[in-house]
C-alpha positions as CSV (number, residue, x, y, z in Angstrom):
1,M,147.5,43.1,6.4
2,K,145.2,43.4,3.4
3,K,146.2,40.0,2.1
4,A,145.4,38.4,5.5
5,L,142.0,40.1,5.6
6,A,141.2,39.0,2.1
7,A,142.2,35.4,2.9
8,A,140.0,35.4,6.0
9,L,137.1,36.8,4.1
10,G,137.6,34.2,1.4
11,L,137.7,31.4,3.9
12,S,134.5,32.7,5.5
13,L,132.7,32.7,2.1
14,V,133.9,29.2,1.4
15,M,132.7,27.9,4.8
16,S,129.3,29.6,4.4
17,S,128.8,27.8,1.1
18,L,129.5,24.3,2.5
19,P,126.5,22.1,3.3
20,A,125.5,22.0,7.0
21,Y,125.0,18.7,8.8
22,A,123.5,17.2,12.0
23,G,122.0,20.1,13.9
24,D,120.2,21.7,10.9
25,L,118.5,18.4,10.1
26,S,116.4,18.4,13.3
27,V,112.9,19.8,13.4
28,V,113.0,23.4,14.7
29,M,109.9,24.7,16.3
30,I,108.7,28.3,16.1
31,G,105.7,29.6,18.0
32,E,104.2,30.4,21.3
33,E,102.0,28.2,23.4
34,T,98.3,29.2,23.4
35,A,95.8,28.3,26.1
36,A,93.3,25.7,25.2
37,D,89.8,25.0,26.6
38,T,89.5,21.8,28.5
39,V,86.9,19.2,27.5
40,S,85.2,16.2,29.0
41,L,85.0,13.0,26.9
42,D,82.8,10.3,28.3
43,D,83.0,6.7,27.0
44,I,85.9,7.0,24.6
45,K,86.2,4.3,22.0
46,L,89.1,2.3,20.7
47,G,90.4,3.3,17.3
48,T,88.7,6.7,17.4
49,V,90.6,10.0,17.2
50,Y,89.6,12.7,19.7
51,P,91.2,16.1,18.9
52,I,91.4,18.7,21.7
53,D,92.0,22.0,20.0
54,G,95.3,23.6,20.8
55,Y,96.3,20.8,23.1
56,A,96.5,17.2,21.8
57,S,94.9,14.6,19.6
58,I,94.1,11.4,21.4
59,M,93.5,7.9,20.0
60,P,92.9,4.9,22.3
61,I,94.3,1.8,20.6
62,E,93.7,-1.3,22.6
63,F,92.6,-2.6,26.0
64,F,93.7,-5.8,27.7
65,Y,94.4,-7.4,31.0
66,Y,97.9,-8.7,31.5
67,D,99.8,-10.4,34.2
68,F,103.2,-8.9,33.3
69,F,105.0,-6.7,30.8
70,A,108.5,-5.7,29.9
71,Q,110.2,-2.5,31.1
72,F,113.6,-1.0,30.5
73,G,115.9,-0.6,33.6
74,E,116.9,2.4,35.6
75,S,120.2,3.0,33.8
76,G,118.4,3.9,30.6
77,D,121.1,2.1,28.6
78,Y,118.8,0.9,25.8
79,S,121.7,-0.1,23.7
80,A,122.9,-2.7,26.2
81,V,122.2,-6.0,24.4
82,N,123.8,-9.4,24.2
83,R,123.9,-10.2,20.4
84,G,124.3,-13.7,19.2
85,G,122.8,-15.2,22.3
86,W,119.6,-15.1,24.3
87,N,118.1,-15.8,27.7
88,M,114.4,-16.2,27.8
89,D,114.1,-15.2,31.4
90,V,114.9,-11.7,30.4
91,V,113.5,-9.4,27.7
92,A,114.5,-10.8,24.3
93,S,114.0,-9.8,20.8
94,Y,114.8,-11.9,17.8
95,S,114.4,-12.0,14.0
96,D,112.1,-15.0,13.9
97,S,110.3,-17.6,16.0
98,H,113.0,-20.2,15.5
99,M,115.7,-18.3,17.5
100,S,118.0,-17.7,14.5
101,S,121.6,-16.7,14.9
102,D,120.4,-13.1,14.7
103,S,118.7,-13.4,18.0
104,W,119.6,-10.9,20.7
105,R,118.3,-9.6,24.0
106,F,118.2,-6.4,26.0
107,T,120.4,-6.6,29.1
108,D,118.9,-3.5,30.6
109,A,115.3,-4.6,30.8
110,G,113.1,-7.0,32.9
111,W,109.6,-8.1,33.7
112,M,107.0,-6.2,35.8
113,E,104.6,-8.8,37.3
114,S,101.2,-8.2,38.8
115,G,101.4,-11.1,41.2
116,D,98.9,-14.0,41.7
117,N,96.1,-11.9,43.1
118,A,96.0,-9.0,40.6
119,Q,96.2,-8.1,37.0
120,F,97.3,-5.1,35.0
121,A,94.6,-3.1,33.2
122,W,96.4,-1.9,30.1
123,L,95.0,0.8,27.8
124,A,97.4,1.7,24.9
125,M,96.9,5.3,23.7
126,D,98.6,7.5,21.2
127,I,98.8,11.3,22.0
128,T,99.8,13.8,19.3
129,N,101.1,17.1,20.6
130,L,99.1,20.0,19.1
131,Q,100.8,22.6,21.2
132,K,103.7,24.8,20.0
133,T,106.1,23.7,22.7
134,P,107.3,20.2,23.7
135,V,105.2,18.5,26.3
136,D,105.9,15.8,28.9
137,F,102.5,14.1,28.8
138,I,103.5,11.9,31.7
139,E,103.5,14.9,33.9
140,E,100.1,15.9,32.5
141,I,98.3,12.6,33.2
142,S,96.7,11.2,36.3
143,V,94.7,8.0,36.3
144,K,92.2,6.2,38.5
145,V,89.8,3.2,38.0
146,T,86.4,3.3,39.7
147,Y,84.6,0.1,40.4
148,K,80.8,0.0,41.2
149,E,80.8,3.8,41.5
150,E,82.3,3.2,45.0
151,Y,85.8,1.7,45.0
152,E,88.7,3.6,43.5
153,F,92.2,2.5,42.5
154,I,95.1,4.8,41.6
155,G,96.5,4.1,38.2
156,W,99.9,4.5,36.5
157,I,101.3,5.6,33.2
158,R,104.2,4.3,31.0
159,Q,105.7,5.6,27.8
160,I,106.9,3.6,24.8
161,D,109.6,4.7,22.5
162,T,109.3,2.6,19.3
163,D,112.8,3.8,18.1
164,L,114.4,1.8,20.9
165,I,113.0,-1.6,20.1
166,D,113.4,-4.1,17.3
167,K,110.8,-4.1,14.6
168,S,112.0,-7.0,12.5
169,T,109.1,-9.4,13.2
170,S,106.2,-7.1,14.0
171,D,105.2,-3.5,14.6
172,R,106.8,-3.4,18.0
173,G,109.1,-6.4,18.2
174,V,108.7,-9.8,19.9
175,R,109.3,-10.7,23.5
176,R,109.2,-14.1,25.3
177,S,109.3,-15.3,28.9
178,V,109.9,-18.8,30.1
179,G,107.0,-20.6,31.7
180,N,104.5,-17.9,30.8
181,P,101.7,-17.7,28.2
182,E,102.3,-15.6,25.1
183,D,99.3,-13.4,26.0
184,Y,101.1,-10.3,27.1
185,P,102.3,-7.0,25.4
186,N,104.8,-7.3,22.5
187,T,106.5,-4.1,23.6
188,I,108.9,-2.7,26.2
189,V,108.0,0.4,28.1
190,L,110.4,3.0,29.2
191,N,111.5,3.2,32.8
192,P,109.3,5.8,34.6
193,G,112.5,7.9,35.3
194,K,113.6,7.9,31.7
195,T,110.5,9.4,29.9
196,H,110.8,12.3,27.4
197,D,108.9,15.2,26.0
198,I,106.8,15.0,22.8
199,D,107.7,17.7,20.2
200,M,105.1,19.8,18.4
201,L,103.0,17.7,16.1
202,Y,104.8,14.5,17.1
203,T,103.0,11.5,18.5
204,G,103.8,9.8,21.8
205,H,102.9,6.3,22.7
206,Y,101.6,5.6,26.2
207,I,100.1,2.9,28.4
208,I,97.4,4.1,30.7
209,G,97.3,1.3,33.4
210,C,96.1,0.3,36.8
211,T,96.7,-2.8,39.0
212,L,93.4,-4.4,39.9
213,P,92.5,-7.3,42.2
214,N,91.3,-10.5,40.5
215,Y,87.9,-10.0,42.1
216,V,87.4,-6.8,40.2
217,V,88.7,-8.2,36.9
218,S,86.5,-11.3,37.1
219,D,83.3,-9.2,37.8
220,T,82.5,-8.3,34.2
221,K,78.9,-7.2,35.0
222,S,79.5,-4.3,37.4
223,P,80.5,-0.8,36.2
224,L,84.3,-0.4,35.9
225,Y,85.6,2.9,34.5
226,L,89.1,4.0,33.7
227,E,89.2,7.7,34.3
228,I,92.0,9.9,32.8
229,N,92.8,13.5,33.6
230,L,95.0,14.8,30.8
231,G,96.0,18.4,31.3
232,G,92.7,19.2,32.9
233,N,90.8,17.3,30.2
234,E,88.6,14.4,31.5
235,L,88.5,11.2,29.5
236,T,86.6,8.1,30.5
237,Y,87.1,4.6,29.1
238,K,84.3,2.3,30.2
239,I,85.8,-1.2,30.8
240,N,82.4,-2.5,31.9
241,K,79.3,-0.4,31.6
């Protein structure tokens, strides 16, 4: 009995001295969420960081109008690719502009199109979580665009996960679509049903968007504001002042 007990104790000591793997390598968060005062930020600028104490740090990155963009499918199978071949009618990523043998394409992705009579207003924004718990910022954001202080359009939000797309040719990969100009986002957004939380002090990448009629887009002289409510904080990006 004593020998069995000693053997078990020895095994326990050996196991405790072995290096740990996998789970212990992830970031472990400790702390409690604290309430933060809300703020109102009018006329936010691209490339400027806007910290909101105890909540988030926000940086608008770029604004464009686009006719279409790439989005992952509903299955969420981001590893579904056809390597060694490509089809330019679907979302493709490749190592260089000459379609080398390393070219490949996502099979669980496709194109979102605005149609002939509208365009997508596209504001890319990074949001760093300053809270002490994970946050799904998609659930925290609502968007609208106001035109001429009179007309309002409901917006939408998409999330980008840069770990899921190829980075061999640029910051966020390269995409192509047959018969369309190259003036569209070089990224693939997540399916709205497959978004995820942002951990403490990590940064999430988002598209704050709205589908606008061509009439509104072409009128560059009238006031056009993209208004964002982020967890009760009000942010306004003035497309046209």
